[in-house]
N, C-alpha and C positions, 0 to 999 in steps of 0.2 A: 516366505508367509509369514500375515499376520498372525501373531497369538491374540484369540479373541477373550479379554477378560470379561469379568463380572459386571466392570463398569458398563462397557460396551455393549452387551447383552442386555442391561437393565434399561439403558437409552434405548436400545434398538426395540425393545419391549413396549417401552410408553411412547415413544413420538413414530418410530416406522411403520406407514400404514399397509404395506405390502407385506408379501409372504416372508416369515420370520429365516426359515431354511435357506430361501433363495438368499437373501441377505446377508447370511452366515457365511455361503457358499463363496459369494462376492468378496466379503472381508479377506478369507484366505486367501483371493487372489490380489490382495492389496488394495481392493477397492476402498476410497477415504469414505469413512462412517460418518463424516460430514454431511456428505453429498446423499447417504442414506437417512439422516436423520432430517436433513434440510437446512439446518440452519447452526450456527455458534455464538456463543455468548462472547464480545468483544469490548472490552470497557464500559461495562454497565449497558449495551446495548445488545439486541438479539438481532443478527444478521444473519439474513437468510442466503443461501449457498446452492448452486448448480454448477453443473459443467460449464456453464458459459462463464464462469468467474473464478479467478484463484480463492485458495481458501484463505484467510485472515491468521497468520500463525501468531504464537505467543511473543515473536520478537517484533512484529509489527504494533502488537497492542502494547508493548514496551517504548516502542516511538512514540505512541500515542501520548503515554503518560509523561516522558521525558518531553514531548513538545508541550502540555497544557503545562509543563511546572515552567518552560521556560517563557511561554506566551504570554503566561497571567501577571508575568511582571512587565511586560509590554503593552504599548497603548494600541494594541492591535484590531481592527475593525472587521478586515475582510481578509480572507484567504483564499488558495486554490489548490487544488488537490488532482495534480497530473496522474495520468493512469490510473483511475478511482477505482477501475474493476466493480465489487460489490458495494462501494461507497462506504465503507468500514472507518477509514480514518477520515473523510469530509464529515461523517454523519458523529460519529466520536467528539471530535473537534466543535462542531457547532452545538452539539447537545451540552457538552462541559462548559464552555467558554462563551456560549450565547453570542456568538459572531458570526457574520455573514459569509457564506462559505460557495464557492464553485466549483464545481469537479468536472472533468472531463475524462473519455475514454474513446478508444477508436473503435469499440464492439458495442452496436446497438444494444445487443443480448444483455452485455454486461449493464451496459446503463438502464434496461429495464428493471433488473435485480436492484439494482442502487436507487431506482425510482420507489419500488417496494419498499424497498429497506428503510429509505427517510419518511416515508408514510407510515410506516409501523413503528418508528421510533420519533415520530412526531415531531420533526426537525424540516426547515424548508430548505432544502438546497439546489442551487442554479445548475443542474446536470445538462451536459449539451455535448455532442460528438464531434471529437478532433482527432484529427492524426498529428501527434506532436510534431512529428520529423518532418511534414510537410506542409501543415496550417498554420496559419496567424492566428495567434491568440490575440484576442483585443481585453482592452481592459487592465483597472491598476490594481494593485494589490501589497498588503503589508507583510505578506510573508507566502512562499511558494511550500508545498509539501508532495513529495513523490518518492512510492517505494516503485520505480519503474521495473519493467524487466531488464536483469544484468546476470543473468547463468551465462557463461559462455557457451557457445552452438556445440560445442563437443564435450561439454562438460555435464558429468552424470550427477544427479541428487539423488533421487530415492523411487523405490518402487511405486509410490504413490501418487508421483506427479504424471505419470505417463497418461492419466485420467484428468488432468486439469488442463485450462487451456494452455499452448507451448507459446501463443500470442504474448501471454502474460509473464511467460517466464524467461526467456531466453533473448538476448542481444547480441548484435554484429560488433564487430571491432573489440573483439575482446572481452564483451561486457559494459564498453563503454559506451556504445552508440546512444543510449538516452540521456546519459548524464551530459555528454558532448551537446548534445542540442538545446537540452533544458537551460545550462548554464550560456549556451552561444545567444539564445532570445529574453533571458532573464531581466535584462538591462531594460530592456522595453516594456514590461510589465510591473516591474517592481519599483516600489515607492521609495524615497531615499531613507536609509537606514534600515531599509526590509531585511529580510532573515530567507534563507534559503535551507531546507530541511531533506536530506536523503536519507533512506534506507540504501544503505549499500552491501556489496559482496566484500568478504573480508579480506581478500588479495587485491581489492582496486583501491583502497586507500589512498595509499600515495600519488596513484595516477591522478585520482579524480582531485584529491587537493591541488594539485599541480595545474591540472586545465583551471579551478578554480582562482588559481592566485594570478594566472595568465589576464585574466578578466577581471577580477577585483584586487589588485595589488595588495590595498590596505587592510582585506577582510581580515577579522579575526575568525581563525578555522579550527573547530574542536571537534574529534570523532571519540565516541565513546562505544564500550563492549557492551555486548548481549549478556544473558544468562549464561551463555559457554563459554565468555570471555572473549569471542572475535571480534574484531571492528565489524559495527554494524549500523551505528546512527552518524551523519555528519550533520553539523550546523555550521553554515555561512553566515556571519554577520558582519553586515556591513560598516565601515570604520571610517568617517570623514577625517579623523584626525591623521 
């Protein structure tokens, strides 16, 4: 059961529009406070969230920070965020780097949330529906970024995630399904000297690296840690040398 702290109660009183006692009971059942409040602060963006989208985590915010630091040193003009959900990643990158961003998701309801978030944060994102496991993506990009589903189907996460869309969390093939697919079609949409950026599951690091090197033998691949010292961020930089 969640322990309700003073900060949570203060936020509820300020932002929650419904019955406070009812909200407190939901919190005791591990219902995410972000869904009750209706938004999260994410890398100087306010991102609306509901049960149709995954709640952006601190880890993903750190991914954005690291990506911005890297992409600022490159001449990038256009990127794509695959499995965008609430649109948090694409919106933060477009807002802070002043670049063109495409973003796609399989869920129409998630894309509706992402569209609201783009308008709220005053950025122009090209949002479209795609099942990246089946559908072809058109266009050319300087980088691909994705925080895809990567939790193994049998793996336990936390009590709160039962309220989040399972389609955004779990992946077949021991969590590798989306990484394999993205890497397999990346050559078709990535410009020369492009970059692929992933949020990854800690135990998947070596397997994803091997798949990437099979496709890009000359790539420079680095994995970086999150705040809890887990392998969490992978950067695959193309190298023609």
